[in-house]
N, C-alpha and C positions, 0 to 999 in steps of 0.2 A: 357702527364703526366693524362691529364684526365681517359684516359681508366685503366691506372694503379691504379689509386686510387680507381675505381670501384672494381677491382679486388681485391684489399686489401681491401676494405670495407667490398665488399659481401663473400671475403673469408680468415679470417684472421688467421695467423698459427696455432692458436689453433682449429680454425674450420678446417683447413686443415689436421691434425694431426688425429683428430677424425671421418671425414667423408671417407677417402681414402676407407674405406671396403663396399660404398655405388657408384655404376656406376653412380646411375642418379647425383649426387654431383659432379662426377668427369667431366662428360658431362658439367654441367653449367659452371663449374670452365672455361674447353675449349672454352666454348663457349662467356664470357665474355671477355676471352683474344685475341679473333677473330680480331677485328679489331686493334690491338696493334702496334705502330709503332717500328722499331728496328733498333739501328744506329750502324753498324759494321766497328770500325775506323780500318783502315789499312784492307779495305774491299778491295782494287785491288791488294793485295796481296797472297800468296799462303795459306796463313793460315785463315786470313779472309775471302776471295774470297770461300775457300772451306765451312767455317761458314755459308755463305750466300746463299751457295749451296744449303746446307745439309736442313735448314730452310725451304727455298723455296719448297722443296719435302717433308716435313715432315708435314708444313704448309703452302699452299699456299695460305692461306688467310692472311697471314701477310703481314705489307707493311715493305720492308727492305731498308733501306737508305745505300749504299755503302758511306761509307768516308774515304776519303783518298786525300792525296796531289796531286796526278799525276792522272790529268782528262784526259789524253790522254787514258790511262787503265782503268781509273775508269768508264769513260761515255759507252763505248762498251759494259764494263760488265755489268752495269747496266742493258742497253738494251738488253742484250743477256738472263737475269733472268725474264724477260718479265713484265707488264704492271704496276704488285704492286711493283716496285723497282725503284728507283731513283738516280744519284749520285750527292753527297752534297761535295765540296771541303773543307777539314779541314786540318790544320798543327796542331797537337796536342800540339806543343810548343806557340801556341798562342792560351792564357786562353779566349781572346773576340771570336774570331772565336770559341774556342772550345763550349763556353756556349750558341755562338747564334748557335749554327748547335743541342745542344740539347734540345731545344725549340721546345715544342710538340711530343718530343719523349717519350718512355713509358721505352725502355729500350735499355743500350747500352753495347756494347761489345768491351772490347779495345783487339784488335789483333796487333797495331802497334809496334811491337818490335823492337829490343829486349831489353830485360827489364834488362840488366844485368848493371849496373853502372848507372842508371837512381835515382839521387838525391830526385824528387818531384812524387807523385803522380796525377798528375795533371788532368787527366781525371776524376779519384777516386773524387778528390776534385770539379770537375765543376758537376761532375754528383750526389754529395751531395748539391753544390748548385742551382741546377735545380731542386733537387729531382726526380731524375731521378734515376732509378734502373740499376743496375750496374756486370756487370761479366769483367773478365780480365783471356788470358790463360797464366799470368805471371808465368814463371818457374824459378826464380830469388827469392832464400831465401832471401835477405837481403829487397828485395820488396815487397817482399808479407806480412813481419813482419812491415812494413812501412805505408803499406797498412790496415794492421791490427789496427797500431796506431790510425787507423783515426774512430775504432769503435763506441764511443759514438758519435759523430757529424751525422756518417750516423745514428745511432738510434735513436736522438734527432731530428733529419730530416725527419724520418720515410721512410728511403732508405734500401732496404735489397740491398746486395753487396755479391758476392762472388768472392776473390782469388783463384787466381790458379785452373780454372775453365776448364783446357782442356781436354787432352788423360792422359798425365805423364807430368805433376801432374795433377790432376783433378779426372776420373774414377778411376785412379789407388788407389788414394785415399779412395773413394765410397768401391770400389772393399775391401780394408783394414778394412774397417769399420766395412762390412757385416761378414765378418772375423772373425773380434775379439768382433762383438757380438752375433754370431754364439758359438764361443768358451766360452764365459761368461755366454751362456743360460744352458752350460752342467754343473753338479756337479763337483769339485773338478778340473778345467780345467781353469787357469789364463793363459793369453797369457804371453810367457816369452821372444820371440824373431820374430820380422817382419823382411822381408825381400823385398825390392823392385828388380825386376832385368826386363832390358829393354833390345831389341833388333831391330834395325832399318837398313835394306840393303841399303847401301850408302848413301846418305843424307834423305833418304823417299821422295825424290820430295817435299818435302818442302818448297826447295829456300833458297838463301843466307842469309835468317833470321837467320834460324835453324843452319847453318853454321857459322856462327857470335856468337850465344849462346852457341855453342859447344865450342867453341875456348876460349873465355871468362872464361867458366867454367874452365878452363885447369889453369886460373890464381887464382882460390882460393881453397884455403883449404878445403877438406873436412871433413865438420860436421858429424860426425855418436855418437851412443852413445852405450854403453855397461854397463849392470847392472847397468841401472843410472846415469852411469857418461858420460857428452861429452868428445868426443876425436876426435883431430885434425888428420888426414889422410891424404897422399899424392895424388894430380888426379891422374887419370887412373891408379892406384897400386890396389893391391889384387884383381890380375886376379882370377873367378872363372869359372868353362867349367858347363854349366847350359843346363839343359834339357828344351827346349822349346815347346816339342809337336810335333803333327803332321805337316808337311808341313815348318818347322823350322829346330828341331830337334837340337844337343849340339852346344852351339855357346859361346866363350869367351866372360867374362864383367868385367865390371872396376868399380873400386867405382870414383862415380861424386858428387858434392856437390849438392846437390838437395831440393828442397824445403819441399817435403813429407817426409822427414825423421826428420826434427824439428817438425812438424805440429803433425804429428802420435806421437811421444812420447808425446809432452804435450797433447795432445787432447785426445787420445786414450790409453796412459799412458801404453804403452809398452815397458818395461824396457832397451830393445835391438832393435836397430834399423838401418840399414844404406839402402844405395841404389846403384846398380851398373846398366852400362851400356856398351853395345856392339857394334858394327855393322861389315858391310862386306863389298868390301872383308878384308880378312884378313888385308894386309898391310894398310887398313886406321887405325885400330887400331895399327899398329905400327908406324904410322904419328902422331898420337896423342898422344902417348907415347912420341914419339921424341921429339914433343912439347913439352910438360909436363915439359920432363927431361932438353932441352939445350937452351928455348928459355927463356930471361929475365923475371920474373913475372910483373915488371915496364911493358913490351911487351904485355904481356898478359892482363894486368889490362886498358890497355889504347884503349878506342875503337875505337879512329879513325884510330889508327894504325892496330886494328886488323879488320876494312873493307876493309882498303887498302888490307889485306892479303889475306881475302874472295875472293877479285875482283880478285887475281892473280889465287889462285888456283881455282875459280869457275867452267868454263870452262871444266878444265879437271873432276871435280867431278860431271860436267852435262853427261861429255860422260861416265865415269863410271858406274853413274847411269842408261842408259839406257842397259849396261849388268846386273848389280846387282840387278834391279828391285828396290821396294821399300815397300817390306813386313815389318810390324810392329808387334811387339809380347812384351804383359807386361806379367810376372808372380810373383805374390807376393803369399810369403810363411809364414806361422804364425806356430810357436812352440808354443807348452802350457806346463804347470808345471808336466802334468801327462803323457807326452808322445805323447799326441795327435798333431799331424798335419797336414794343412790342404792347402791346394793350390786354387790361382783363376788365370785362365788364358783368355789371350785375344790375339787372331791373328786378323787380319786384311792385305788382299793382298797389300791393299794400304795407307800408311802414310797419303798420302794427302787428302784421302776421308774419313778417318779415324777420323781426326784430326777434321773435320767440323762437323761429326754427335755428335763426343763427346761434343764441345762446346754447340753443339746446342741443346744438352739435357739439358745441365744448363739453357739453356734461357728460355726453355717451362718451366722448372721444377719453375724458379722463377714466371715466366708470369703466371702460374697458380698456385700462392699463397705459395706455399711451403717453402719460404724463409723468416725468419723475417727479420725487422730492423736491421740494424748494417753489419759490417762486416765480413765474416764468412771463415773459411777452408770449404771445400766440405764434409770433415769427419765431423763435426759438424752438429748434429740434426736440431740446428737454421737456419741453412744453406739449406740442402736439408733435409728433415725431413725424418726418418726413414719410413714411410709409402710412401711415394716419390723415394725412391732410387731403387726397383725394376723397376720401370716404365721407369728412368733416363738409366738405366744399360740395359734393352730392346731397347731403341732408341739409345746408345751411339755402341752398340753392333750390327747396323744393317751390314748387309754383310761381318763379319767376318766370317773365315770359323773353329776357332775353338773358343770357349766361355763357359767357366765351371766354376762353383763357389761351396765352400765348399766340395771339392772331395781328399782323402789324392793324395800324390803327383805320385803314383807306377800307378793311374788309369790315369794321363794325359803325363806320359813321353815315350820315344821311345821305351828304351830296357826293357826287361824281368825283373824283379824284382825275387829273389827266396822267396817264403813264408812261405818256412819251409818245412821238408821232399823232398825237390829235386823237388817240385812245381813249377812252375813258373808262373806267369799272366805280 
């Protein structure tokens, strides 16, 4: 924690917000975080391993601890990362083991999902107890708001923490925040509808944890907002055919209960918000619909039963992944009261790579002093200062085949649009 204390003391949030225009100040912040120690929990898994790999590439000077229950996988992976990395055996359900692992650590990344049906935020509680900065890659609405409930404790302990700091949710939240901020900077342009659209080929190569997450989400009512009113909808319903631009083109996407909907509604103040997800090949979508329609809700809400289901279908999913690839695309659409409509688009060839760069971008933002003490969502300026968003998006979008912000939809879509008088663009 000594390194993190130096970073916070020398670059408090207020200073971070005012000094981002000065390159020398940015360089000083990065230098002061250079000896930081980062613990990645779930580090031997697909998401945690990808995060550790991205961190080692973005900041080779960081000390990266691979925290996992599986020594057989964790030790070889840590050795592969290089001399700046080491393995630490950790069980996130063991409070004393967890707190011991956090000793001398500047920031902990919680990537040991799935987060669905978890009743406690044990890692965040341990981080607050040991005064360790924290991010998680949570993709569950209940868990994220349970984490948010620890805001005052984190603030009192001087601990900066960000929940839902992955790719989606995470980078998608920051994209939405920037679209909303740009819209409100214009005259008579009040955001009215915000929609998140996600596409991933196969399982995205992200492992059985992601598969379990998808199935568990089918057991949840979809929370969306329409003109300021909360509404509940059936999971994997409401199909739309969305154009994700070059390399992906049009894909069907379906309603899912994702945490960025509630956080964007409450924090960004947009009255109509929803999120949809789709996959490929097309028959996976049929399978997801069948699970949602025919499996008992009690089954889909039982974590142990879902894990057994994942074990049975995982070999088939892995085989199909080899054919389908693992391309990922996020499209965030914002519509305003004056008719203005803008889009943010993010496409990467490999979800298993891009998810790591996304989480790593949040890690570095926190280490560089851009997050105030407390528990924040990515779209909150106290979580990622407005001045730090550009760099975060630059880091997260490394390797993308298509990344655009604040553009009209016709500029990113693959089908030509008539703009009038028979003119198509």
